[in-house]
C-alpha positions in Angstrom: 22.9 -11.7 74.1 23.5 -8.2 75.6 22.4 -7.7 79.2 19.7 -5.2 78.2 18.0 -7.6 75.8 15.1 -9.7 77.2 14.1 -12.9 75.4 10.5 -13.8 74.8 10.8 -16.6 77.3 12.0 -14.2 80.0 9.2 -11.8 79.2 6.7 -14.6 79.2 7.9 -15.7 82.6 7.8 -12.2 84.0 4.2 -11.8 82.8 3.3 -15.1 84.5 5.0 -14.0 87.7 3.0 -10.8 87.6 -0.2 -12.7 87.0 0.5 -15.0 90.0 1.4 -12.1 92.3 -1.7 -10.1 91.3 -3.9 -13.2 91.5 -2.6 -14.2 94.9 -3.1 -10.8 96.4 -6.5 -10.5 95.0 -7.4 -14.0 96.2 -6.3 -13.1 99.7 -8.3 -9.8 99.7 -11.4 -11.5 98.3 -11.5 -13.9 101.3 -12.6 -11.1 103.6 -15.2 -9.7 101.2 -18.3 -11.9 100.6 -19.2 -10.1 97.3 -15.7 -10.5 96.0 -15.5 -14.1 97.1 -18.8 -14.8 95.1 -17.3 -13.0 92.1 -14.2 -15.2 92.3 -16.5 -18.3 92.4 -18.3 -17.1 89.3 -15.1 -16.5 87.5 -13.8 -19.9 88.5 -17.0 -21.5 87.2 -16.7 -19.7 83.8 -13.0 -20.6 83.5 -13.7 -24.3 84.4 -16.3 -24.4 81.6 -14.1 -22.8 79.1 -10.9 -24.7 79.9 -12.1 -28.2 80.8 -13.1 -29.1 77.2 -15.4 -31.8 78.4 -13.0 -33.2 81.0 -13.8 -33.2 84.6 -10.7 -31.2 85.7 -8.6 -28.3 84.4 -4.9 -29.0 84.1 -2.3 -26.7 85.6 -0.8 -26.3 82.1 -4.1 -25.0 80.8 -4.3 -22.5 83.7 -0.8 -21.3 83.2 -1.3 -20.8 79.5 -4.6 -19.0 80.2 -3.0 -16.7 82.8 -0.1 -15.8 80.6 -2.3 -14.9 77.6 -4.8 -13.1 79.9 -2.2 -10.9 81.6 -0.6 -10.1 78.2 -3.8 -8.9 76.7 -4.8 -7.0 79.9 -1.6 -5.1 80.0 -1.7 -4.4 76.3 -5.1 -2.7 77.0 -3.6 -0.5 79.7 -4.5 -2.5 82.8 -2.2 -2.7 85.7 -2.8 -4.6 89.0 -4.5 -2.2 91.5 -2.1 -3.3 94.2 0.9 -2.1 92.2 -0.5 1.2 91.0 0.9 4.4 92.4 -1.4 5.8 95.0 -1.4 8.0 98.1 -0.5 5.9 101.1 -3.5 7.5 103.0 -6.0 6.3 100.3 -8.1 3.2 100.9 -7.0 0.0 99.3 -8.3 0.1 95.6 -11.3 -2.0 94.8 -10.7 -5.4 93.1 -11.5 -4.9 89.4 -12.7 -7.5 86.9 -9.1 -8.5 85.9 -8.0 -8.9 89.5 -11.0 -11.1 90.3 -10.3 -13.2 87.2 -6.7 -13.7 88.2 -7.8 -14.6 91.7 -10.0 -17.3 90.2 -7.1 -18.6 88.2 -4.9 -18.8 91.3 -7.5 -20.5 93.3 -8.0 -23.1 90.5 -4.3 -23.6 90.2 -4.0 -24.3 93.9 -6.9 -26.7 93.8 -5.4 -28.4 90.7 -2.3 -29.2 92.6 -4.4 -30.9 95.3 -3.9 -28.1 97.8 -6.9 -26.8 99.6 -7.9 -23.3 100.4 -8.8 -22.6 104.0 -12.3 -21.0 104.0 
């Protein structure tokens, strides 16, 4: 395969890495903002209901699959993580948008599914 060709697997992994990076940064930022933290809780609750399918827990495989599909659709709609958008360095940090909060919830749930806690 020529060096400039990217396989679907490579692209899929890049999207998942982008989802993880955006989610982790958004999760860290939401920790300092009570309203954002509440939004992440609400997103996590919605995701848990949608992905648990009657089980008590959500698997890491289900979360990874969701994150990959979510980021692919979001980017196809024109979304890009606020932290990675071009902006004037003197501007305030961009607000966390719906997609960023959703990815923060996915990251939090992934951490919890691995048995790792999040310090409050």
